[in-house]
N, C-alpha and C positions, 0 to 999 in steps of 0.2 A: 245714607236714603234709601229704600227702593226706588224704582222705577214706580209698582204698587200705587208707593204714599202718591207720588204727585197723579199719578194718573186717577185716582178716587180723588184727590184736593179738586184737581180740574177738573173732574167730571162732579164734582158735587157745585162749586160754581155757576158753572154752566146750565145747571137745571134750576136753579135759585134763578139766574135771568131771562128764564125761560117763561119760568112763573109766570113775574116779573111782565114780562111783557104779553103775555097771554089775557091775562087782568089789566092791560093796558099800555099800564107802562113802558120809557122809554128807558130802555138800562144803561145808556150807557149816559143821557142826561138829569135820568131826574133819582138814580139809585147810589150807594155808597158804594166802593170797591168792595164792600165786606168784607164778614171778616169768618174767619174757618176753625171750624175744633174737632180736632183728633186727637179720636184713644187706639191703643192698639193693646184689643184682649189678649191677643193669642198673637205668639208668633206670627209674621207672615197677612198678615186680619187688619188689617185697616173702619176706625168704624168714625165715619165724615161726620161732618152736620156743618153747613155751608146758611153763612143768612148776611142779607141785602139788605138795607132802611130805602126803602123805597118812597118819595110825598110828590103829590102832583103842583 
């Protein structure tokens, strides 16, 4: 796997945590580690979707 793949995955997870944090959640204690879904529509291009589940 190329470095771009892992960078995209890392950024998607971080963005999901940042959004949760902005919404008043504490990602490290109130959110699941999350799941990531990756597609590769074209060589060298990755489409990443990250999902974390948060509860108060």
